[in-house]
C-alpha positions, 0 to 999 in steps of 0.5 A: 666862114669856110675855106674851099679850094677848087681845082678846075680841070678841063680835059681839052687844051690846045697846045698840050692835048689832055695835059691835066692827065699828063704824067708828071713823074709818076702822077697825073698832073691834076693829081699832083696839083691836088697833092700840093693843095693838100698841104695848105692848112685850114682848108675845109673842102678840096676837090677837082671840078672837071668837064670830063668823066675820064678825068673824074675816073682817073682822079677817083682812082687816086682817091681825089674827090671830084665834081663833074661840071657842064662842059660848055663853061667858057672859063674856070670862073664860070665852072667855079660858080657852078661848083659853089651852087651845086655844093650849096656853099655859104656866100661868105665862104672863101673859094680859091681857084687853083689851076690844075696845070700848076703842079709845083705851086708852093702851098705857102703861097696859097696860105698867104693869099688866104690870109691876106684875102681874109683880112681885106673883107671889102674886096670880093676877089683876091690874087697874087703878084711878084716883082719883075726884075727881068726886062724880058719878062716885062716885054713878054705879052704872055706874062701879065703885068699888074699895077697896084695902089698903096693898099696893094689892090689892083689898079689894072692888068695888062699884057703890055709893059706897065707902068711905062717909065717915060724917062727910064725907058727912053733908050729901051727897057732895062732891068736896072730901071724896073721899080714898080713892075709886078708879074701877075700870078694866076691864083685867085680867091673869091667870096663865094657869093660874088661869083654869081654877080661876076657872071651876071655882068657883061664882059667888059671891052677891057677884058676883051681886048686884053683877053684877061677876064679879071678886068671885068671886076675892075671895070665894074668898080670892085676891088681885087686884093693882091698878095705878094708871093711869099716865095718864088712860084715855079712856072705852070704847064702850057706846052710840051716844053713846059712839061719837060721843065717841070719834070726836070725840076721835080727830078732835081728836088726829089 
């Protein structure tokens, strides 16, 4: 079993055009994300999967290995499946999908996910969560919530504030009443052979209404192992404001 990390990097984005190439304190964002991933120990393969020759050329100018993929992929998961197929990786390999727009993702968080996922061999997919302590986060539909069972597997993901504390939230959601509330962090691990199965399934009505593709896995009865973030995870980049925050944070850390 080998460990592979793939960084999907689609050139076009709605709220921040060509954001994967945006300058992040002297490096293109996708390159900075790659440099973070290089710090994860025990990885056999690390590459960027992109739909753009422009991204490929920029990456190669920084000696970052790439794989050029079909531009018509509807999601990072389908792009990942193409990479697994073209690279000829074994079905038992662990494939981690690390987003190109999270240039500050701490390497220990990725390592912890790999460790947890490696130990839960019945689960074809794994991901990461952290505890919610702020009522504003719980109410924000852009922050995905996940409910867990006692084996730390996902029961459900939603943009809604779940679980709903019937008695505690009577007068409105209050931070002091938060107990079993978790924020989902979009870092994923897969058994390589499972990706073809995932794409063979029809999209579920749950993922359509929530706009969350991981719900397809639960809908079809498979498990998603969840690892708690081993340290705080800084925000990713979706907007120009996010980019400014990441630049400012890097400046403080340097």
